[in-house]
C-alpha positions as CSV (number, residue, x, y, z in Angstrom):
1,M,-1.8,229.0,2.2
2,N,-5.4,229.2,1.0
3,E,-4.2,229.8,-2.5
4,V,-2.4,226.5,-2.5
5,L,-5.1,224.4,-0.7
6,N,-8.3,226.3,-1.4
7,V,-9.9,225.1,1.8
8,K,-13.5,226.1,2.3
9,V,-16.1,225.4,5.0
10,D,-18.9,223.3,3.3
11,R,-21.2,223.1,6.3
12,M,-21.3,224.7,9.8
13,S,-23.9,223.4,12.1
14,R,-24.1,225.4,15.4
15,L,-25.4,223.8,18.6
16,E,-27.3,226.0,21.0
17,N,-27.6,223.6,23.8
18,G,-25.3,225.1,26.4
19,S,-22.7,222.4,26.1
20,K,-19.0,222.9,25.4
21,L,-19.5,221.5,21.9
22,K,-20.5,224.6,19.9
23,A,-20.6,223.3,16.3
24,F,-19.8,220.6,13.8
25,C,-18.0,221.6,10.6
26,D,-17.2,220.0,7.2
27,L,-14.3,221.2,5.0
28,V,-13.7,221.0,1.3
29,F,-10.1,220.7,0.1
30,G,-9.6,222.2,-3.4
31,D,-12.9,220.9,-4.7
32,L,-11.3,217.5,-4.7
33,F,-12.5,215.9,-1.5
34,F,-14.1,216.8,1.8
35,V,-13.7,215.8,5.4
36,K,-16.7,215.7,7.7
37,G,-16.9,215.9,11.4
38,F,-14.6,218.7,12.7
39,R,-15.8,220.1,16.0
40,V,-15.7,223.6,17.5
41,V,-15.3,223.3,21.2
42,E,-15.3,225.8,24.1
43,G,-12.3,225.0,26.3
44,E,-10.7,226.7,29.3
45,K,-8.6,228.9,27.0
46,G,-11.3,229.7,24.5
47,L,-12.5,228.0,21.3
48,F,-10.5,225.2,19.7
49,I,-11.0,222.7,16.9
50,G,-11.5,219.0,17.5
51,M,-10.5,216.7,14.6
52,P,-12.9,214.1,13.2
53,Q,-12.9,211.0,15.2
54,Q,-14.0,207.4,15.1
55,K,-14.6,205.1,18.0
56,G,-12.4,202.0,18.1
57,S,-13.4,198.5,19.1
58,N,-11.7,199.2,22.4
59,G,-14.1,202.0,23.2
60,K,-11.5,204.8,22.7
61,W,-11.8,207.6,20.2
62,Y,-9.2,208.1,17.5
63,N,-8.6,211.0,15.2
64,I,-9.2,210.0,11.6
65,F,-7.7,213.2,10.2
66,T,-4.5,214.9,11.4
67,P,-2.8,217.9,9.7
68,A,0.8,217.0,8.7
69,T,2.3,220.3,10.0
70,K,1.7,222.8,12.7
71,E,1.2,225.5,10.1
72,L,-1.6,223.6,8.4
73,A,-3.3,222.9,11.8
74,E,-3.2,226.6,12.6
75,Y,-4.5,227.5,9.1
76,L,-7.4,225.0,9.4
77,K,-8.2,226.4,12.9
78,E,-8.3,229.9,11.5
79,V,-10.6,228.9,8.6
80,M,-13.1,227.1,10.8
81,L,-13.2,229.6,13.7
82,D,-13.6,232.5,11.2
83,A,-16.6,230.7,9.7
84,Y,-18.0,229.9,13.2
85,K,-17.8,233.6,14.2
86,H,-19.3,234.8,10.9
87,N,-22.1,232.2,11.2
88,A,-23.1,233.7,14.5
89,E,-23.8,237.1,12.9
């Protein structure tokens, strides 16, 4: 899938504050556009990726980016978690 999309991590900012939020991440899609604000979060079942969100006027948070397919979601998760793990070394 990377050959088609050419997704790269543009920035990975790790947080070392002991919270469940471990890092923020920005992705570049095919050198055409980038999406800021992905989150690496420690959950009960391990690390997962939180989508970029914006707070609505009602106080609730809404995703502003959602992968169109399950396969794309898994691929993006793999790209970001791989970068997160390599960033720790």
